[in-house]
N, C-alpha and C positions, 0 to 999 in steps of 0.2 A: 452614421447614427447608432450602430452597433458598436462602435469604440466609445462614443459619449455613454451608451446607458451602462456599459461594463464599469467606465471610470464611474459612476456617480454610486454605483452598486457598491463597489471596493470605498471608495470616499465615506459609504453610509456604515459599513462594516467597521472600516479603521474607526472611525469616532465615537460607533456602540461600543466596540471594545475599550476605548479609551474612557468612556462614562464608566464603563464596569471596574476596569482596573483603579481608577482615582481613587483615593482615601478621604481626602480633604471635602467636608461636604460644600462647602462654597465651589470650591473649582470642580464638583461634580453639578451644582447648576448651572455654571457657565457651560460646562462640558454637554449637559443635556439641553441647553437653549441652540446650543452650537448644532446638535446631532437633530434637533427640532427644525429647523431650517434647512439642512442638508434633505432631510425627508420630504422637506413641502417640495423643495428643488427637484428633487427624484421624481415626488408626483407631477410636476410641472414637466417634466422632462419626456415621461411615460404618457403625456397627455392627457392629465388627471386634472385640469385647474381647479376643479369645485374641489376636489379632496386635498390641494395644495394648499388653498385658503382656509379651510378647514385646519390643517396642520399648521400653518400659520398662528391662526388663533389660539387653537388648543396647545400645541406640543412645545412654540416657541414663545407663547407669552405666558398664558394661563396657568399651566402646569409649573413651570420654574417659577413663578411670583408665589404661588401657595407652597413650595416647597421654603422658598426663602422666608413666607411669612411662619411657617411651622419652624424653622431654624432660630426665628428670631423670639419665639415665644420659648423654645425650650430654652435659648442663653438667658432670657431673662429670669425664668424660674431658677436656673441655677445660680444667677446671681442673688435673688430672693433669699435660696436656701443657705447661701453661704454668709450673709449677713444675717441673716437668723441665729446662725451656730456661732458666729464669732461674738454674739450676747455674752 
């Protein structure tokens, strides 16, 4: 069991580092989703299923969705500004 705990902690650390080092925002969102799922798995392994469920809802679904919506809004605003400047 201790080996499983160590492995999941290493996976979480590697995934968190990968999210931070990624420069493409869309790739960051994908990494963030994967990181959220790994955190949920970690909480489940450490016998906290209620926290794992909350992590799935918030960290793996809601947060990445909000970031994607923000990115879409920023891109739409940039397109509108380009079209306005081209006139």
